[in-house]
Each structure stands twice: as structure tokens, then as C-alpha cells.
C-alpha positions in Angstrom: 56.5 2.2 -16.6 52.5 3.0 -15.9 51.1 5.8 -17.9 50.8 9.2 -15.4 46.9 10.0 -15.4 46.2 13.2 -16.2 43.3 15.5 -14.6 41.2 18.4 -16.1 38.9 21.1 -14.9 35.2 20.5 -15.8 32.3 22.8 -15.2 28.6 22.0 -15.2 25.5 23.9 -15.1 22.6 23.3 -12.7 19.7 25.4 -12.4 21.5 28.5 -13.5 24.7 27.6 -11.3 28.1 26.6 -12.5 30.1 23.9 -10.5 33.8 23.3 -11.2 34.7 19.4 -11.1 38.0 17.4 -11.4 37.7 14.9 -14.0 39.9 12.3 -16.0 39.7 10.0 -18.5 40.3 6.1 -18.7 39.9 3.1 -20.8 37.4 0.9 -19.6 35.6 -2.5 -20.7 31.7 -2.2 -21.3 30.6 -5.2 -19.1 27.9 -6.2 -21.8 29.8 -5.9 -25.2 33.3 -5.9 -24.1 34.2 -2.9 -26.4 36.7 -1.1 -24.7 35.9 2.8 -24.8 37.5 6.1 -23.1 35.3 7.4 -20.6 35.4 10.6 -18.5 35.5 9.9 -15.0 34.5 13.4 -12.1 36.8 12.6 -9.4 36.3 15.4 -6.7 33.3 18.0 -6.6 35.1 21.7 -6.0 31.9 23.8 -5.3 29.7 26.5 -6.7 31.9 28.7 -9.3 32.7 32.1 -7.7 31.3 31.2 -4.6 32.6 28.0 -2.7 36.0 28.6 -5.0 37.2 30.4 -7.8 38.9 29.3 -11.0 42.4 30.4 -9.9 41.8 28.5 -6.4 40.4 25.5 -9.0 43.5 25.5 -10.9 45.8 25.0 -7.7 43.9 21.9 -7.0 44.6 21.0 -10.4 47.9 21.5 -10.0 48.0 19.3 -7.0 46.3 16.3 -8.7 48.5 16.2 -11.7 51.8 16.5 -9.2 50.8 14.1 -6.6 48.1 11.9 -8.6 44.9 10.8 -6.6 43.1 7.7 -6.7 40.1 7.1 -9.6 37.8 5.6 -7.3 37.9 8.8 -5.0 34.8 10.0 -3.6 32.1 12.0 -5.4 28.8 13.3 -4.7 25.9 11.0 -5.8 24.4 13.1 -7.9 27.5 13.7 -10.2 27.6 10.0 -10.0 24.1 9.5 -11.3 24.9 11.7 -14.0 27.5 9.2 -15.3 25.1 6.2 -14.8 22.4 7.8 -16.9 25.1 8.6 -20.0 26.3 5.0 -19.6 22.7 3.7 -19.6 21.7 5.6 -22.3 24.4 4.4 -24.3 23.2 0.7 -23.9 19.4 2.2 -25.3 18.5 -0.1 -28.4 21.5 -2.8 -27.8 20.5 -4.1 -24.2 18.0 -1.9 -23.1 14.8 -0.9 -24.1 13.9 3.5 -24.6 10.8 2.4 -22.5 13.1 1.2 -20.0 15.6 4.2 -19.8 13.1 6.7 -19.8 11.4 4.9 -16.8 14.6 5.2 -15.0 14.9 8.6 -16.3 11.5 9.4 -14.7 11.9 7.7 -11.3 15.4 8.8 -10.7 13.7 12.6 -10.2 13.2 11.0 -6.7 16.7 10.5 -5.7 16.8 14.1 -5.0 16.9 13.8 -1.2 20.2 11.9 -1.3 21.5 14.0 -4.4 24.4 15.8 -2.6 25.1 13.3 -0.1 28.8 11.3 -0.7 28.4 8.2 -2.8 30.2 6.7 0.1 28.0 7.8 2.9 24.8 6.6 1.2 24.2 3.4 3.5 21.3 1.4 5.2 20.1 4.5 7.2 20.0 7.0 4.7 18.1 4.9 2.1 15.6 4.2 5.1 15.2 8.0 5.6 14.8 8.4 1.8 12.0 5.6 1.9 9.9 7.8 5.0 9.9 11.0 2.6 9.0 9.1 -0.3 6.4 7.3 1.4 4.4 10.6 2.4 4.2 11.7 -0.9 3.9 8.7 -3.4 2.1 5.2 -3.8 4.0 1.7 -1.8 4.2 0.5 -5.6 5.6 3.4 -6.8 8.2 3.9 -3.8 9.6 0.2 -4.6 9.9 1.0 -8.2 12.6 3.8 -7.7 14.3 1.7 -4.9 14.5 -1.0 -7.9 16.3 1.7 -10.1 18.2 2.7 -6.8 20.1 -0.6 -6.9 20.9 -0.3 -10.3 22.7 2.8 -9.8 24.6 1.4 -6.7 25.2 -1.8 -8.4 26.6 0.3 -11.0 29.0 1.9 -8.6 30.5 -1.0 -7.0 31.5 -2.5 -10.7 33.1 0.9 -11.0 35.0 0.4 -7.8 33.3 3.7 -6.4 31.9 1.8 -3.2 33.2 -1.4 -1.5 29.6 -2.9 -1.3 26.0 -2.4 -2.0 24.2 -1.3 1.0 21.5 -3.8 2.3 18.1 -2.2 2.3 14.2 -3.7 1.8 11.5 -2.8 -0.5 8.3 -1.2 1.3 5.8 -4.1 2.3 2.4 -3.6 0.8 -0.4 -3.9 3.4 -3.2 -5.8 2.3 -5.9 -2.9 1.8 -3.0 -1.4 0.2 -3.0 -4.5 -2.5 -6.8 -4.0 -2.5 -6.9 -0.5 -3.4 -4.2 -0.7 -6.1 -6.3 -3.7 -7.6 -9.6 -1.8 -7.2 -8.6 1.5 -8.8 -8.0 -1.1 -12.1 -11.8 -2.3 -11.8 -15.2 -1.4 -12.4 -18.2 -2.4 -10.6 -21.0 -4.2 -12.1 -24.4 -2.7 -11.8 -27.6 -5.2 -10.2 -28.8 -5.7 -13.7 -25.5 -6.7 -15.3 -24.6 -9.3 -12.2 -27.8 -10.6 -12.6 -27.1 -11.1 -16.4 -23.6 -12.7 -15.9 -24.8 -15.4 -13.1 -27.8 -16.2 -15.2 -25.2 -16.7 -18.5 -23.3 -19.3 -16.6 -23.4 -22.7 -15.0 -21.2 -25.1 -12.9 -18.1 -23.9 -11.3 -18.2 -20.5 -12.8 -21.7 -19.7 -11.8 -21.1 -21.3 -8.3 -17.8 -19.1 -7.8 -19.6 -16.0 -8.8 -22.5 -16.6 -6.8 -19.8 -17.2 -3.4 -18.0 -13.8 -4.5 -20.6 -11.9 -5.2 -22.9 -12.6 -2.0 -19.7 -12.4 0.3 -17.3 -9.8 -1.0 -14.3 -12.2 -0.3 -11.0 -11.2 -1.8 -9.7 -13.9 -4.3 -7.4 -15.4 -2.0 -9.6 -16.0 0.6 -12.1 -17.6 -1.7 -8.8 -20.2 -2.2 -8.3 -20.6 1.2 -12.3 -21.1 2.3 -12.9 -24.5 3.6 -16.4 -25.9 4.0 -15.6 -26.5 7.8 -15.7 -22.6 7.9 -19.4 -22.3 6.5 -21.6 -22.7 9.6 -25.4 -23.5 7.6 -26.7 -23.8 11.1 -25.9 -20.4 12.5 -25.7 -18.9 9.0 -22.3 -17.4 8.8 -18.8 -18.0 7.1 -15.6 -17.6 8.9 -13.2 -15.7 6.6 -9.7 -16.4 8.0 -7.0 -13.5 8.6 -3.7 -14.0 6.6 -2.3 -13.3 10.0 -2.5 -16.5 12.1 -2.6 -14.0 15.5 -5.9 -12.3 14.5 -9.4 -13.7 14.5 -10.5 -12.9 10.9 -14.0 -12.1 10.2 -17.5 -13.1 10.0 -20.0 -12.5 7.1 -23.7 -13.5 7.0 -25.2 -16.3 4.9 -27.3 -14.5 2.6 -30.6 -16.6 1.7 -29.4 -16.7 -1.7 -26.3 -18.1 -1.0 -28.0 -20.8 1.5 -29.8 -21.7 -1.9 -26.4 -22.0 -3.7 -25.0 -24.0 -1.0 -27.4 -26.5 -0.6 -27.6 -27.5 -4.4 -24.1 -27.7 -4.7 -22.2 -31.1 -4.9 -19.2 -30.8 -2.4 -16.3 -32.7 -4.1 -13.3 -31.5 -1.6 -12.9 -29.8 1.5 -12.4 -26.3 -0.3 -15.1 -24.6 -0.9 -13.7 -22.7 -4.4 -14.2 -25.2 -7.4 -11.4 -23.9 -9.0 -7.8 -25.5 -8.2 -5.9 -22.2 -8.7 -6.5 -18.3 -8.7 -5.5 -18.3 -12.3 -8.0 -20.3 -13.6 -11.0 -18.7 -11.5 -9.7 -15.8 -13.1 -9.7 -16.8 -16.4 -13.1 -18.6 -16.2 -14.8 -15.3 -14.8 -13.2 -13.5 -18.1 -14.4 -15.7 -20.4 -18.1 -15.3 -18.8 -18.0 -11.8 -19.1 -16.6 -11.9 -22.4 -19.6 -13.9 -23.4 -22.3 -11.6 -23.0 -20.3 -8.5 -23.8 -20.6 -6.5 -20.5 -18.0 -3.8 -21.9 -15.8 -4.1 -19.0 -13.1 -6.5 -18.3 -14.7 -9.0 -15.2 -12.4 -10.1 -12.7 -12.5 -11.9 -9.4 -12.1 -8.5 -7.7 -15.0 -7.2 -9.5 -17.6 -9.0 -7.5 -15.8 -7.6 -3.9 -16.3 -4.0 -5.6 -19.8 -4.7 -6.5 -21.0 -6.5 -3.4 -19.5 -3.3 -1.7 -20.9 -0.8 -3.5 -24.3 -2.1 -3.6 -24.4 -2.5 -0.1 -23.4 0.9 0.1 -26.7 2.0 -1.9 -28.9 0.2 0.4 -27.7 2.6 3.0 -25.8 0.3 5.2 -23.6 2.4 7.5 -19.6 2.8 6.7 -18.7 1.1 10.0 -21.0 -1.9 9.1 -19.7 -2.0 5.7 -15.8 -2.2 6.9 -16.9 -4.6 9.3 -18.5 -7.0 6.2 -15.4 -6.0 3.9 -12.7 -6.6 6.7 -11.1 -3.4 6.3 -9.4 -2.1 9.2 -10.3 1.9 8.3 -13.6 3.1 8.0 -11.9 5.7 5.4 -11.2 2.7 3.1 -14.9 1.7 3.0 -16.1 5.4 2.4 -14.5 5.2 -1.2 -17.4 2.6 -2.2 -19.6 5.2 -1.7 -18.6 7.5 -4.1 -19.9 5.3 -6.8 -23.4 5.7 -5.7 -25.9 6.5 -8.1 -27.9 9.9 -8.0 -31.4 7.9 -8.3 -30.6 7.1 -4.8 -30.0 10.3 -3.5 -33.4 11.5 -4.0 -34.7 9.8 -0.7 -31.9 10.6 1.0 -32.6 14.5 0.1 -36.6 14.0 1.4 -35.1 13.5 4.9 -34.7 17.2 5.2 -36.9 18.4 7.6 -40.3 20.0 6.1 -40.6 23.8 7.2 -43.9 25.0 8.1 -44.1 27.9 5.2 -47.4 30.0 4.9 -48.8 31.3 1.5 -48.7 34.7 1.3 -51.2 36.7 -0.4 -49.7 38.8 -3.6 
């Protein structure tokens, strides 16, 4: 004869309010360690104690459970199941999970609050998409995707525990080219004119050519990898930089006199302009070049794009023209480069103030 399940009432405090739940215990096998252990499961939320339900009413519900029995997979609120997941996740710290991974989950799980009181089985693609929209209003796209990865862990565990039939399908938030670039640029410092000169003059061969092209065009690293010699129009004096979207025309970047000299002396060995076969090898070459002359910052391919834009901003070029050269859809993105302008470039601008006709008065 099968052992009858015994249920009990549990109380939990949240924000100073006591909630009542029906719970039970069951023997489960840990999927990782294969150990058998007794585990408490919250079967049903009864609501706020003294507001939604009294203790005497809760005991009547408990009696019904113990007399009639209920399925262990009864639906519960997401926040209750999240507590259960966190408790199980914490027990694996030091064995199968690093402490840092656990801390990261706990931190990101704070963003589940919009679905906290929704029934676990009601959470579907539509609800998750609504949560994504709310998160995108306050968080960076990268952070939103990190939250969604952690949510998927919880839902996988819910399926393993037979709390849901299947995991709702949902997609990560796609980063636009500009969002990827902004995330990259936040980690990168620009070079001064003197630092850029020192770097170019300390290099030779492939590395020197790569740095010159990047520094005089402001291309993104992936654009440099895709650039063909057929895109370089020496006669008309411009470079055609192709868009990742085949439906869009891309942009044109003028060839400066210094870049023209670099192109004229370069020995072409392939149809690609980039002398490196991969972005990884180009990045390593640039990093080593920066370390050799001790620039005090880590130089990366994106450094030249940020430097190009910042040096142009210092010349007084308009944000609209800078946005066109950089390939930005929004002028606001180009405006960020003006924040790096040194104070020495502001003095001539102040002199543009209208001169006042001031008459000296006798004391």
C-alpha cells in the first residue's frame, strides 16, 4: 500500500506580512549527486494571514488536503517556486556551482519581480515578452539577456520537478550594431594625437598598415575584415564601407592624403584590404604594439575608432557630419565623443562670444 502524503501549514514573512502555505515533504534524488534527500514542497499559497485567510480557515483547507490528498505537482506562484529553486541552488555551491555563479543568480533574480505573483503554469511566451519590454526600459540589453538566461534555469528546474509540462519558448534580446559598439567603447580609452603618432612610428609591416587604415577611417573591426580592395576607389577618393544588412547601402569615407600615401606603398597580396586573416590575430598584434611602447592603456582595434571620432570632434566638426562618417543612425550616439574634448579646445570656442562695447567710467 502506498504511503499517504501528509500536508502541513507553513508561514513565511515577506515585507513584514505573513503568508500562509500548504506544504509537504517528499524524497527526491539529486540530479547531480544522485543522493536521496527529504525536500519540502510548497503546494498551495493561501494568501495573507488575517487578511485573505484566517488560521482557522487555513486548518480547514489543511484537513481537506490530508483527507482527500492532492497532487504534488499542484500549481504555485512563481515567487514560491523561486525560493525553492534558490534553496536547492545554494546547496550545490562548492560542489557543482561556484559561489560567484550563485551570487550572480541571486542578484539577477531581483528582476523577476514583474512575474513574482503569477502562477508558475501561467508563465508563457507572452508574459516573458512583456517582462522583456519592461526590463529593456531600465536595463542594458546585455543585462536583460543575462536575466533571461537565469530565468531559463528556473524553468528547466520546474520541468524537472514536474511543475510545468514544458519550458516556454522565448528569444534573447538582439543587440543592434550600435549597442554592441557602445558596450565595446565603454571599456576602451582613446589615444591622444601624440600617443597615436608614437604607436604608428613604433610599428612596421602588417601591424602599421592595419593601424593606419583603422585610425584614418574610423572603421569597426568587422568592417575592416570585410573590406575589399574593390571597395577602395583611389580615383574618386573614397572608401565604400558595406553594411551588414544587404538592403542598406552602407557609407562612404573619404581617403585622406596620409591614407592615400599608405595605400600607394602597400603591396597587395589578396583581395582583402586587411592584412590579418582573423580579428583575433589583428587584436593580438595591436595589443602587443601598445605594450611595447608602454602607452599605459590596453590598445585594441576599437581604440582607433574611438580615437578617430574624438580627434574629429576636437576639430569642431558638426555632430551630424561625424555621425555620417561613423555610420551612426542617431546623432545622439556621435555626441558622446564630444565628452572627451580637452579643455584646451574650449578656449577658442568661448572667444566666439559677442564682444560688448564697454565704456570705461571714471572712478
